[in-house]
MIKOL-739435 format. One record per residue (C-alpha): x negated, y, z negated; residue in one letter. Coordinates in steps of 0.02 Angstrom, whole numbers, padded with zeros to 5 digits, always signed. Example, Ala and Ser with C-alpha at 12.3 -4.5 7.8 and 13.67 -1.06 7.14 Angstrom:
2
-00615-00225-00390A;-00684-00053-00357S;
REM end
This chain:
879
-02614+00852-01519M;-02492+00705-01456P;-02414+00741-01305E;-02232+00789-01289K;-02118+00700-01217K;-02053+00740-01053R;-01860+00811-01057R;-01724+00703-00941W;-01689+00832-00788A;-01576+00852-00659W;-01693+00805-00515T;-01641+00838-00329P;-01630+00656-00311K;-01530+00630-00463R;-01424+00756-00387W;-01396+00668-00244T;-01349+00521-00334L;-01209+00605-00449L;-01153+00651-00290G;-01154+00498-00184A;-01061+00444-00339F;-00925+00572-00357L;-00873+00612-00186T;-00785+00483-00109P;-00713+00425-00299L;-00661+00604-00304I;-00566+00587-00124I;-00502+00409-00152M;-00436+00487-00330T;-00344+00629-00254V;-00266+00535-00117Y;-00204+00409-00255F;-00139+00545-00380A;-00064+00621-00194Y;+00033+00452-00186R;+00076+00460-00354Q;-00011+00301-00404M;+00005+00242-00568A;-00061+00350-00687P;-00029+00482-00581F;+00169+00430-00543G;+00314+00307-00505S;+00184+00200-00395S;+00069+00078-00397S;-00092+00024-00309L;-00008-00157-00309L;+00032-00221-00117T;+00012-00363-00024V;-00087-00500-00117D;-00153-00376-00252L;+00030-00372-00289G;+00076-00528-00290Q;-00085-00628-00337Q;-00223-00505-00383Y;-00130-00404-00526V;-00057-00591-00627D;-00244-00658-00631F;-00281-00504-00732F;-00163-00538-00839A;-00232-00674-00859Y;-00395-00627-00886L;-00330-00495-01031R;-00235-00631-01093R;-00376-00766-01112T;-00510-00666-01158L;-00407-00566-01306L;-00302-00700-01366H;-00315-00888-01296D;-00506-00955-01250S;-00440-01108-01234S;-00381-01055-01065A;-00538-01013-00995I;-00570-01181-00910F;-00395-01270-00887Y;-00235-01161-00882S;-00057-01227-00872F;-00006-01043-00819S;-00101-01116-00656N;+00035-01210-00564G;+00079-01373-00649L;-00089-01341-00722G;-00265-01320-00667G;-00446-01310-00694E;-00490-01108-00690M;-00683-01105-00663V;-00637-01085-00467G;-00513-00936-00492N;-00642-00850-00625W;-00784-00873-00477A;-00667-00787-00342Y;-00556-00677-00415Y;-00614-00634-00595L;-00803-00624-00618L;-00837-00427-00581S;-00891-00333-00738P;-00796-00186-00702L;-00649-00318-00745N;-00685-00290-00912L;-00606-00115-00914L;-00432-00197-00882L;-00444-00239-01071L;-00387-00083-01119A;-00237-00060-01029F;-00086-00210-01093P;+00063-00249-01005G;+00135-00126-00868A;-00024+00001-00901H;-00134-00144-00816L;-00095-00045-00639T;-00174+00100-00710S;-00320+00003-00754G;-00318-00076-00579I;-00322+00117-00512F;-00485+00146-00649L;-00579+00007-00558I;-00529+00012-00393T;-00588+00206-00369V;-00722+00164-00494L;-00794+00019-00345K;-00792+00179-00217Y;-00891+00273-00305G;-01012+00139-00360L;-01033+00086-00179A;-01066+00267-00127G;-01215+00265-00260L;-01297+00121-00231S;-01310+00159-00030F;-01368+00326-00077A;-01506+00242-00205W;-01563+00138-00070L;-01581+00283+00054L;-01682+00369-00062L;-01796+00227-00106K;-01826+00182+00055V;-01806+00300+00211T;-01831+00498+00219R;-01652+00524+00172Q;-01597+00650+00055D;-01470+00782-00037G;-01326+00822+00083L;-01381+00677+00229M;-01388+00576+00098A;-01225+00603+00028I;-01149+00600+00184T;-01218+00423+00268L;-01159+00353+00067A;-00996+00410+00088T;-00966+00344+00262A;-01008+00180+00182Y;-00911+00197+00041A;-00772+00234+00136L;-00808+00101+00283M;-00628+00048+00368G;-00678-00122+00312W;-00666-00036+00143A;-00482+00049+00139I;-00418-00107+00239A;-00474-00209+00103N;-00448-00111-00047Q;-00338-00211-00089L;-00438-00363-00109N;-00502-00289-00234I;-00634-00435-00299M;-00706-00406-00122W;-00760-00234-00146L;-00919-00288-00286D;-01012-00325-00114A;-01009-00151-00057T;-01099-00115-00219I;-01233-00245-00220L;-01261-00263-00042L;-01370-00106-00039P;-01460-00194-00179L;-01496-00350-00126I;-01546-00266+00058F;-01675-00179-00054Y;-01729-00324-00140G;-01754-00401+00024L;-01862-00282+00077I;-01976-00264-00084Q;-02004-00443-00070L;-02061-00451+00094M;-02171-00305+00094T;-02251-00290-00056T;-02206-00463-00144G;-02128-00416-00288H;-01991-00543-00322W;-01878-00468-00450K;-01747-00350-00395P;-01706-00509-00261Y;-01669-00627-00434L;-01573-00480-00496I;-01463-00422-00372W;-01440-00586-00272L;-01384-00691-00417P;-01274-00571-00488I;-01181-00580-00339M;-01173-00751-00330L;-01088-00743-00504I;-00979-00602-00454V;-00897-00680-00290N;-00973-00837-00199Y;-00862-00808-00053Y;-00921-00628+00007M;-01104-00685-00090A;-01100-00831+00056Y;-01080-00684+00207M;-01224-00566+00131I;-01337-00726+00144C;-01279-00752+00304L;-01317-00578+00335F;-01496-00575+00243L;-01557-00715+00350I;-01523-00579+00508L;-01593-00443+00403A;-01744-00529+00382F;-01771-00575+00550I;-01777-00365+00587W;-01878-00343+00462L;-02002-00473+00504A;-01996-00419+00673A;-02004-00211+00607D;-02149-00260+00486K;-02260-00400+00590F;-02441-00392+00560T;-02498-00566+00565T;-02434-00737+00591W;-02496-00808+00425R;-02422-00619+00331N;-02232-00688+00431L;-02243-00863+00365A;-02296-00801+00192R;-02135-00694+00206Q;-02023-00830+00273A;-02094-00960+00123G;-02067-00779-00005R;-01879-00757+00081F;-01813-00958+00057A;-01915-00990-00111L;-01825-00819-00181A;-01666-00885-00116S;-01659-01038-00191L;-01715-00999-00353V;-01557-00865-00328S;-01441-01011-00328G;-01516-01087-00447A;-01513-00969-00568L;-01337-00968-00569V;-01307-01139-00532A;-01205-01141-00688V;-01075-01054-00601V;-01101-01119-00441L;-01088-01298-00462L;-00920-01313-00547P;-00850-01167-00408T;-00914-01297-00289W;-00816-01457-00376W;-00672-01348-00355S;-00686-01305-00205L;-00711-01501-00145T;-00525-01494-00206Q;-00465-01369-00135S;-00544-01240+00017K;-00660-01369+00071V;-00509-01496+00115Q;-00446-01387+00255Y;-00619-01340+00334T;-00610-01328+00521I;-00700-01492+00602Q;-00692-01469+00787T;-00699-01298+00872F;-00700-01214+01052K;-00824-01091+01101W;-00717-00954+01176R;-00660-00780+01141F;-00511-00751+01001E;-00487-00582+01100L;-00558-00480+01225F;-00727-00410+01157P;-00702-00230+01204L;-00529-00225+01113K;-00639-00197+00929T;-00681-00011+01016L;-00511+00051+00960S;-00573+00015+00787K;-00701+00151+00794F;-00572+00271+00787F;-00502+00356+00643L;-00323+00294+00571G;-00341+00135+00686A;-00272+00011+00555F;-00081-00040+00498N;+00016-00153+00384F;+00018-00271+00557D;-00169-00277+00563Q;-00181-00390+00386M;-00109-00523+00462P;-00194-00529+00638D;-00290-00381+00725G;-00476-00341+00767P;-00607-00318+00652A;-00618-00174+00548N;-00784-00097+00598V;-00737+00115+00566F;-00892+00186+00516V;-00871+00388+00585G;-00953+00461+00738A;-01096+00512+00655L;-01154+00359+00607A;-01079+00267+00756L;-01185+00392+00874L;-01331+00370+00739G;-01346+00200+00774A;-01335+00223+00960L;-01476+00337+00980F;-01575+00233+00856F;-01591+00107+01023F;-01663+00258+01123V;-01781+00345+00967N;-01971+00307+01046R;-02017+00340+00886K;-01976+00182+00800I;-02045+00029+00911S;-01997-00072+01037L;-01992-00252+00967R;-01888-00170+00823S;-01769-00092+00933R;-01764-00252+01009L;-01749-00357+00873T;-01615-00239+00809A;-01506-00254+00962G;-01508-00454+00966I;-01448-00439+00787V;-01306-00300+00834T;-01271-00404+00980L;-01242-00579+00851F;-01118-00455+00755L;-01031-00390+00894A;-01008-00579+00949F;-00958-00633+00790S;-00798-00523+00803T;-00748-00630+00946C;-00798-00785+00963V;-00733-00930+00871Q;-00877-01031+00814P;-00957-00865+00737L;-00799-00818+00656D;-00799-00975+00592L;-00955-00988+00523L;-00939-00819+00431W;-00778-00889+00350H;-00894-01049+00295A;-00779-01167+00435G;-00602-01081+00386Q;-00494-00971+00509F;-00434-00836+00376P;-00255-00838+00314V;-00245-00636+00362W;-00371-00523+00334Y;-00481-00560+00477H;-00665-00534+00522Y;-00691-00505+00332R;-00875-00501+00351F;-00852-00343+00436S;-00900-00242+00289F;-01099-00317+00340V;-01078-00230+00519I;-01026-00063+00458C;-01183-00072+00338F;-01289-00134+00476W;-01227+00031+00576L;-01257+00160+00437I;-01434+00095+00429W;-01491+00089+00587L;-01405+00287+00578A;-01509+00308+00422A;-01664+00295+00526Q;-01625+00407+00656T;-01532+00538+00588L;-01681+00639+00510T;-01716+00822+00531L;-01860+00797+00655D;-01771+00662+00768F;-01731+00784+00906R;-01668+00655+01054P;-01720+00699+01237G;-01620+00711+01385P;-01624+00527+01424I;-01589+00478+01272A;-01441+00616+01252I;-01375+00545+01421G;-01383+00355+01399L;-01274+00370+01221V;-01175+00482+01323T;-01129+00380+01429L;-01103+00237+01335V;-00990+00335+01222V;-00909+00385+01388A;-00862+00216+01441L;-00813+00162+01272G;-00665+00294+01250C;-00641+00284+01442Y;-00563+00102+01401Y;-00483+00135+01257V;-00389+00295+01322E;-00343+00189+01467A;-00263+00019+01362N;-00209+00148+01213L;-00036+00080+01247K;-00086-00102+01179T;-00166-00026+01034F;+00007-00004+00926K;-00095+00036+00775Y;-00178+00183+00865L;-00084+00349+00897K;-00143+00460+01022P;-00179+00608+00913S;-00283+00491+00824Q;-00369+00443+00966F;-00393+00625+01043W;-00439+00666+00851L;-00562+00537+00858G;-00658+00606+01012L;-00652+00763+00948L;-00770+00698+00816F;-00875+00624+00935V;-00890+00780+01019V;-00935+00880+00843L;-01073+00722+00807A;-01148+00728+00979L;-01175+00929+00948M;-01257+00910+00803L;-01364+00785+00853Y;-01437+00913+00992T;-01418+01049+00869F;-01594+01141+00900P;-01604+01214+00709F;-01608+01055+00603K;-01724+01113+00490K;-01602+01270+00449H;-01497+01222+00265W;-01346+01243+00362T;-01379+01079+00477Y;-01358+00964+00328P;-01203+01071+00276L;-01117+01024+00447M;-01181+00859+00440I;-01090+00834+00262F;-00938+00922+00305V;-00892+00856+00490I;-00924+00671+00416G;-00838+00688+00246V;-00695+00736+00322T;-00688+00619+00455E;-00691+00485+00344V;-00588+00575+00212T;-00453+00578+00361A;-00471+00395+00403N;-00442+00328+00261A;-00285+00452+00224Y;-00226+00394+00387L;-00246+00216+00353D;-00174+00193+00189L;-00022+00311+00229N;+00044+00156+00339N;+00036+00048+00192I;+00201+00038+00068S;+00158-00003-00109Y;+00260-00092-00266V;+00353+00032-00373S;+00303+00055-00534Q;+00472+00031-00610G;+00477-00140-00496E;+00318-00195-00571Y;+00333-00133-00750G;+00521-00176-00797N;+00527-00326-00708Y;+00358-00396-00821T;+00446-00332-00972A;+00595-00409-00961E;+00501-00562-00924L;+00388-00558-01062Q;+00545-00534-01190R;+00622-00684-01136L;+00446-00798-01127V;+00421-00720-01318D;+00580-00755-01377K;+00570-00929-01310T;+00380-00973-01397Q;+00428-00890-01556Q;+00587-01022-01576A;+00479-01157-01535D;+00297-01185-01539K;+00280-01348-01466G;+00204-01377-01282F;+00323-01377-01120Y;+00349-01284-00971R;+00461-01152-00929I;+00567-01156-00771G;+00649-00991-00701K;+00791-00934-00553T;+00709-00786-00503F;+00527-00718-00474L;+00439-00550-00434R;+00277-00656-00389T;+00228-00844-00398K;+00104-00802-00528G;+00231-00748-00648D;+00175-00886-00785A;-00012-00807-00789F;+00067-00637-00788Q;+00164-00662-00951T;+00093-00815-01025G;+00188-00967-01011F;+00183-01154-00940N;+00254-01151-00775G;+00253-01231-00584G;+00220-01102-00470S;+00044-01021-00426V;-00019-00922-00299F;-00213-00960-00285S;-00346-00976-00145S;-00428-01134-00255A;-00255-01230-00262L;-00312-01418-00276P;-00234-01499-00108K;-00154-01607-00208T;-00034-01498-00303T;+00061-01422-00130P;+00061-01611-00085T;+00147-01670-00211F;+00266-01527-00242M;+00300-01550-00047G;+00364-01750-00075H;+00471-01686-00208I;+00573-01553-00110G;+00484-01398-00193V;+00438-01260-00053P;+00232-01270-00035D;+00085-01206+00062G;-00109-01236+00072D;-00128-01102-00080G;+00040-01096-00160F;+00202-01198-00240V;+00342-01115-00296E;+00441-01229-00423Y;+00611-01149-00364S;+00684-01287-00303N;+00680-01435-00463G;+00809-01542-00493T;+00895-01617-00654L;+00756-01778-00624L;+00610-01659-00592T;+00651-01558-00725D;+00657-01680-00870S;+00492-01783-00789L;+00393-01631-00769L;+00436-01555-00949N;+00535-01384-00887M;+00608-01384-01060K;+00686-01216-01051Y;+00744-01103-00911Y;+00778-00939-00883F;+00914-00873-00738K;+00954-00704-00696D;+01125-00633-00725K;+01246-00608-00584Q;+01290-00425-00629L;+01477-00352-00561S;+01539-00183-00519G;+01413-00049-00480A;+01280-00138-00551L;+01306-00280-00425S;+01165-00328-00334G;+01023-00217-00426S;+00979-00336-00546S;+00783-00299-00563M;+00770-00493-00567L;+00743-00563-00383P;+00835-00712-00376A;+00758-00892-00293S;+00860-01003-00344S;+01055-01048-00370N;+01013-01193-00480K;+01193-01236-00514A;+01125-01401-00610D;+01111-01277-00747L;+01293-01326-00808A;+01186-01478-00880D;+01085-01371-00986Y;+01132-01291-01173Q;+01148-01070-01172V;+01018-01036-01315V;+01002-00864-01292G;+01045-00706-01158Q;+01008-00535-01128D;+01074-00385-01015H;+00991-00470-00886W;+00975-00664-00921A;+01010-00813-00982I;+00885-00925-01075R;+00921-01130-01078Y;+00876-01291-01164K;+00839-01434-01055N;+00908-01589-01166P;+00829-01698-01035Y;+00673-01633-01051A;+00530-01762-01093L;+00373-01723-01175P;+00205-01708-01103M;+00170-01873-01123G;+00263-02031-01168Y;+00244-02225-01185A;+00314-02292-00980A;+00295-02455-00880S;+00132-02482-00775D;+00224-02520-00633Q;+00172-02318-00596I;-00001-02369-00551L;+00040-02463-00422S;+00185-02357-00356L;+00156-02334-00174K;+00307-02190-00131N;+00277-02150+00040T;+00452-02086+00092T;+00491-01919+00159A;+00642-01902+00078D;+00617-01800-00105P;+00778-01862-00177A;+00702-02059-00130Q;+00537-01990-00203Y;+00612-01931-00377Q;+00704-02103-00387A;+00558-02211-00346N;+00433-02117-00465W;+00586-02116-00612L;+00609-02315-00543A;+00417-02342-00596A;+00416-02266-00749L;+00565-02340-00812T;+00514-02522-00740G;+00698-02530-00694N;+00732-02549-00515A;+00929-02502-00503Q;+00834-02316-00539D;+00788-02311-00350Q;+00970-02279-00331H;+00970-02123-00426L;+01038-02043-00266F;+01175-02087-00164T;+01221-01998+00016A;+01388-01912+00016E;+01492-01878+00170N;+01557-01674+00182F;+01756-01717+00174S;+01775-01577+00320Q;+01658-01492+00445V;+01712-01324+00539A;+01611-01263+00687F;+01633-01094+00753Q;+01565-01038+00919N;+01461-01208+00897I;+01497-01369+01010N;+01565-01511+00912Q;+01440-01643+00826Q;+01504-01824+00761S;+01361-01836+00645K;+01273-01680+00566I;+01114-01756+00484T;+00988-01737+00615G;+01112-01651+00747A;+01045-01525+00874M;+01172-01352+00839L;+01186-01249+01004Q;+01306-01087+01040K;+01423-01090+01164K;+01406-00910+01188N;+01220-00866+01143L;+01300-00661+01135L;+01415-00712+00969K;+01416-00774+00816P;+01393-00954+00781G;+01419-01025+00621S;+01444-01206+00547I;+01557-01234+00371T;+01551-01385+00269L;+01659-01429+00141T;+01644-01545+00001F;+01735-01586-00167K;+01651-01675-00299P;+01769-01811-00381K;+01658-01811-00561D;+01559-01685-00643N;+01401-01760-00569A;+01255-01641-00487A;+01262-01630-00317Y;+01099-01565-00219Y;+01082-01528-00007L;+00918-01572+00067T;+00865-01467+00210M;+00694-01477+00307G;+00594-01353+00365S;+00676-01301+00535T;+00825-01268+00413V;+00758-01119+00337N;+00817-00923+00327P;+00688-00875+00478Q;+00833-00979+00590N;+00986-00958+00495A;+01074-00872+00346T;+01167-00996+00206F;+01323-00952+00101T;+01373-01077-00042L;+01559-01024-00089N;+01542-00867+00004G;+01383-00806-00094K;+01219-00795-00031S;+01111-00938-00046L;+00960-00887-00149A;+00811-00986-00095Q;+00603-00944-00072Y;+00606-00922+00129P;+00450-01014+00155T;+00439-01207+00159Y;+00352-01326+00252R;+00428-01480+00211N;+00607-01547+00168T;+00665-01465+00011V;+00805-01510-00093I;+00948-01384-00160V;+01060-01373-00309S;+01257-01363-00224A;+01357-01414-00366A;+01358-01490-00546D;+01532-01510-00649R;+01624-01440-00518A;+01765-01590-00526K;+01902-01563-00401G;+01837-01383-00369Q;+01805-01346-00162T;+01613-01309-00127I;+01563-01218+00034K;+01425-01201+00115F;+01386-01110+00289T;+01265-01098+00406I;+01255-00954+00525Q;+01117-00968+00684L;+01015-00829+00696K;+00964-00904+00865K;+01016-00995+01009G;+01031-01176+00930S;+00958-01251+00772L;+00908-01439+00714W;+00976-01485+00552L;+00837-01568+00504Q;+00840-01679+00371N;+01018-01613+00301F;+01114-01721+00208T;+01209-01715+00046L;+01174-01817-00100Y;+01265-01854-00260R;+01137-01895-00431L;+01219-02019-00551N;+01192-01917-00704T;+01250-02071-00806S;+01113-02162-00772R;+00973-02012-00753L;+01038-02011-00955K;+01000-02182-00991Q;+00833-02172-00915A;+00757-02020-00994V;+00830-02071-01174T;+00722-02237-01149Q;+00571-02129-01094L;+00610-02017-01236Q;+00606-02154-01367Q;+00402-02161-01384H;+00333-01996-01365P;+00164-01929-01370W;+00158-01849-01554Q;+00044-01733-01539L;-00051-01674-01706S;-00190-01544-01601Q;-00122-01476-01429Q;-00193-01326-01325S;-00235-01306-01145N;-00399-01416-01130R;-00366-01544-01286Q;-00221-01634-01318F;-00217-01765-01479T;-00100-01870-01532G;-00018-02056-01574R;+00097-02129-01431V;+00182-02310-01481T;+00165-02450-01345A;+00290-02606-01375T;+00213-02719-01238T;+00038-02734-01167N;+00116-02641-01003H;+00106-02481-01039Q;+00052-02316-01006V;+00051-02145-01101L;+00122-02067-00941N;+00074-01877-00934T;+00109-01748-00843S;-00041-01664-00840I;-00117-01669-00675P;-00269-01788-00643Y;-00433-01717-00619S;-00602-01798-00663K;-00629-01657-00786G;-00497-01772-00902W;-00589-01867-01021H;-00483-01989-01126A;-00525-02094-01278T;-00403-02229-01335V;-00416-02256-01538N;-00588-02179-01514G;-00649-02272-01375H;-00674-02210-01200P;-00554-02266-01079A;-00524-02232-00893K;-00383-02116-00847T;-00274-02167-00682Y;-00168-02042-00550R;-00005-02062-00543T;+00121-02002-00381V;-00054-01927-00321G;-00034-01784-00440M;-00044-01849-00642F;-00154-01918-00768T;-00098-02099-00860A;-00189-02192-00974V;-00175-02388-01002K;-00105-02420-01182L;-00124-02587-01301T;+00017-02655-01394K;+00057-02566-01567G;-00003-02368-01591T;-00139-02294-01506N;-00220-02118-01554R;-00251-02037-01383V;-00377-01892-01338K;-00371-01805-01207L;-00510-01669-01169A;-00533-01558-01011Y;-00714-01497-00960W;-00761-01439-00808P;-00864-01558-00678P;-01033-01507-00664L;-01059-01367-00766L;-01175-01474-00894N;-01291-01503-00734L;-01267-01328-00696G;-01305-01281-00869L;-01485-01375-00860L;-01519-01323-00685I;-01501-01126-00736S;-01572-01137-00900G;-01744-01238-00820I;-01753-01109-00695T;-01705-00970-00791L;-01853-00997-00922L;-01998-01056-00757L;-01958-00876-00685V;-01977-00785-00864C;-02132-00886-00894G;-02179-00826-00706S;-02147-00642-00749W;-02236-00678-00947A;-02383-00723-00848W;-02405-00616-00708L;-02390-00470-00828R;-02511-00512-00924R;-02642-00594-00792H;-02591-00451-00659H;-02525-00309-00748P;-02513-00202-00562S;-02443-00334-00480A;
REM end
């Protein structure tokens, strides 16, 4: 008789895994429901970067996978245009993100909620699986430790950095692979999980790889038998790590190229061996609730793991059942991790040579893992610490608690009630460790209740300190912007950019699918903010915000349409759901093509096409001026070949300047304003009256910003993006002949330096002549997509180029009349191709640099690995 197949059954281990998955998932789901997060209410999980950056990339992911695959490698929603491999590798390659495909539009926040709670649950599941595989933990003990891991302080503090949470899921699996590699020689788990981590998020994977070196050192000492065996283990570890990287070279190499254009250029070249903070300050983070908003931009490492895990890790070092060699090595690893949270060079090492902008000590999830792992070696049913062990641990804990209590006033994020509650859990944990009846069923139950209660309380206290974007704020804004974009794109199928005078985030173009000029991305090439700073647009290392365009930049950058928020009156005044970022007075020169209750749509008659025939003087332009108005004029003159265009902007005098509680100044530009009486308001009002209908602009240096002063234009608050590090150019008036224009600056401090503060008049008639000249020979496109353009353009002389507003990249490849052609970089930013006299058929196509090499390396490595496994399976079935 054939043997019957065994039925799948709920074994104790499977119940443990289910409990480890559901416990953190349910805890966080209940909390989010209590906070009325979508889909449970009117709030959302969007906060800080999740609301200002990541949600826009998620919207891009949906649109790209469902509607426009041409944007996978390159997207013109990425600022003025940019490669996307680096963004995919950092933000979007988590498999769980595919769940977002089922959540369109404003419902995207519900999808974010789902993958967030799933990541908490999966982190608990993977850690419990590790415990069941390689330790003596099971049942409620394993569930408690797994929940402590899933809800560790790092995971709670960084849940908004949702793409990092995959690291907590994969770290236990990679650690298991390392153990298998060293103890049994089996490569497969390591060669599966580490490459997956490298694909999902290379940044967190880098930190895990550093931790694996430390873990290998400890495991080598813990499992040491002979030096020959150690050499074999080291060889296997090094080779398996290299093979893991080679398997995913198809992702890593293009990503590396992307980083060389962006993040790598900000790498710190020098450092000092010094403490970033007093080392003992981190002890305060072991108490529950020790986190608030102020800890995001700066603060000690988030290392909370709960009293049970922390004391378990301490007892590991006094547990005589564990070899002295293992304990000493673990102590060295622990000290290295501890010093990494306060010593500058070690901090830089973990962050790949760059100081983090917000979210310091991002690697502290490995510290939490390490502490809980050590606790798992100790917190067994047969562990009975002796009086000396109890005394040593109690002394260490008492000294730590004394330091925190003595300095409690300096820890603004830790309330006295939280300290004493944390101390209560420490006492309960000590009592449990000395509990005499550990094999009684009540012991693991008490462990579970106390351990899970503490980490749950920590999550609730931490997150109660954070505010979130409401569902209406996100959904209503997104729906209105999408309506404006859809109406524009339905009426005009061409390739153009859209500007706007309002923003919710700098990633609005990703969110609603249009070609824009703003972006916030960790993979932003350095050339983009550098260029934007030159033309007077707010910029930073990872963002640009095109809120300060002029008639000239709008023209040259193909800003064919503009959306302007309506200024509502009466009871609705100030209630617009479209937060203003620019006054944009020069929209008076554009044509109204539509409007609704919230916004007006404009068409720019001066907008140049994506490409056109221009003078080859643009190839030799060395534009070094720091004045954005002159920079723009020089740019135009090089395109037209007309030196007169360099004088497009002229400086104008104010007709009247009034000082209130400020010392009189004879010269405004560069003046240092000083209050006469520091206790009274001080302001300066500058008046001018245009003699014609030209456009007028103000330039303001980085010191003239909303942190130092408030600005009003004709009695209304000046809408201006608040963060800029270079001189910006502000639209002050247009078509305002004979009108009195008043600009008031009210000081917030005792003094203000009017850096680069100048009034300019734009010669609109000259601008029209120049634009008309450049519009005569456009690049007439027959094919267009995010990564390929094909069309014809006519050159009237041999000294012309096809000038485009496509950002330059080695990934763009050109052919002219079927022959490969060299691409040139103009104004440090854009792509140009030389033309021959007559009609030229020009094609530009984008392909990520190093992608082909990555495909080759990954393909060969995969074949070798699969071939090796097949050979071993045939010749060594038991291997």
